[in-house]
N, C-alpha and C positions, 0 to 999 in steps of 0.2 A: 846335172841335167835331170832327166826324168828317172825316178828311182826304180831300177830293175837290176837284180843281182847279175853279175857277169863273171865268167871264168876267164882267166888269162889264157888265150889260145896260143898254140905253137906258132901260128902264122904271125901273131903279134910280135913274138920275140924275133922271128926271122926279119920282119919288117924293120924292127928297131936296129938289128944288126946291120941291115943295109943302110939305114939312115945314119948310123953312127960310124959305119965303115970299119968296124972291128968285131972280133969274135967275143970279146969280153966287154960287157956294157957297164957303164957307170951312170945309173939313173937315180933320181931323187923323187921322193914323194913330197910334193909341195903343199903348203898350207892352203886350204880352200877358204876364200874370203866369204863372209856371211852378210846377209841383208843388213843394211845400215852402214856398211863400210863404203866410204866415198868412191873408191875405185870402181865399184859396180855400177855407178851412175854416170860414168864418163864415156864419151864416144871414143872408140879405139882408132889408132892410126894404121894405115896400110903397111904391109910388109913389102919392101922394094927389092930385097935380095935375100937369098938363102945364105945364112952365115952359120958358122959352128954354134953360135949362141942360140939361133933360132932352131936349129936341129935339136939341140939339147932341150930347149923349151918344149918342143913337140914330144920328144921322148918322155920327158917328165910329166907332161899333161896326160899322155896315154897311161902311164904307170899310175898316176894319181887317180885318174878316172876309174881304172880297174880296181884299184885298192879300195876306193870309196863305194864300189858297187854301183857306179853310175853308167849311164848310156851316152852321155856327152859332157863335154867340158869346153868352156871358152876361156881364152887367155886372161881376160880380166878377173875370172874367178880364182886365178892364182896370182893376181896382183899385177899383171902385165897388160898394158894398154896397146896390144897388137891385135890385128884382125886375123886370129887363128882359132880354129875350132877342130876338136876331135870328137868323133861320134862312132859308137859301135852298139847297134841295137841287138846283135846276135851273140856277141862274145867271140866271134870268129871272123869278122869282116870290118876292121877299123877303117874309117874314112877320115882323111886329113884334108881340111878345107882352109886354104889361105886366101884372104880377101874375098870371102864368099858374098855373092849377091843373089837374092831371090829374083828371078826374072819372069816367072809365071806361076800362077796358082789356080786351082779350081776345086770345087766341091768344098765340103766342110765335115769336120769331125768334132765331136764334143766329148770330153772325157777328163779323168783325173790327170793332173800333171803335178810333178814335184821338181825340186831343184836341190842340188848339192849345196847351194848357197842359202837355202831356206830349210835347214834340217828339221825333220820331224813334222813337216807340214805338207799338205797337198791341197789342191783346189781344182774346181771344174773350169776348163778353158776350152774355147772353140778355136780351132786352127783349120787351115786348108787341109783337105785330104790328099791333094796332089800338089807337089812342088817341083819346079825346075829351078836349079841354081847354077850359077857359073862361079868357078873358083880356080885358084892355082893349086897345083900339086906340089910335092916336095922338090921337084925339079923346076919349079916356077913356070910350068907349062899350064895354059888354060885348059879346063875341061868342063863339061856339063854333067850334072848329076840329076836324075829324075827319081823322085821318091813318092811313096804313098804311105798312108797310115802312120805307124810309129816313127819311121825314118823321116817322113815329111814333118811330123810334129817336132822331132828333135832338131832338124835343120832350122825351122822357124824359131824355136826356143833359143838355140845357140846364137843365131844371127841377131835376135833381140838383145842378147848380152853385149854384143859388139857395138850396139847403138846406145848402150847405157840403160837398158830396160830389163826388169825382172818379170817373170810370169805373173806375179801377184797383182800387177797392174791390169791384167786381163781376166782375172778370176771372176767367175759368175757366182755370187753368193759368198759365204764366209770360207776362210781357210779351215781345213780340218786337221786334226792331229793324226799322225801316222804311227801305227804300232809295228815294230820290227820283230820278227821271229828270231829267237836265239838260235845260233848255229852250234850244234854239238859235234 
């Protein structure tokens, strides 16, 4: 999703332990698919039940997102055509959205946006400044999430992935190269 370094927070591990139901976790970093790969341009299927494989996918998506210093990740970005999104814009408050739908938007914000599936690039994109979405949680219970600013941008960006769209389709002007600082 949008490039912003994240720290893996303690609450993240507690949430994964709850998801997995064990004290010892077995997670995997998945390969992030890049622009041009067919899976990124297909519409995703709804999740109809929470299975051990879906729980494992969610765990892996969170771990992959944090490892890649992302703020969000959608299942097609790891090659799975399921309507699942993980987002964490603070590094301490992960959101898991299953079958998310944006039901209300207002205002607008224009700013740089990047994507883990389009490495080394960013572009100017206009998105709503406020978003209300409806989704299912890991217990398959419906909930609403209201968001502004970066979280609103992230929700819109990730829901676009579920519909087979990349942010580059919305970029105003040319894509720009992103320079990353070395961590010592």
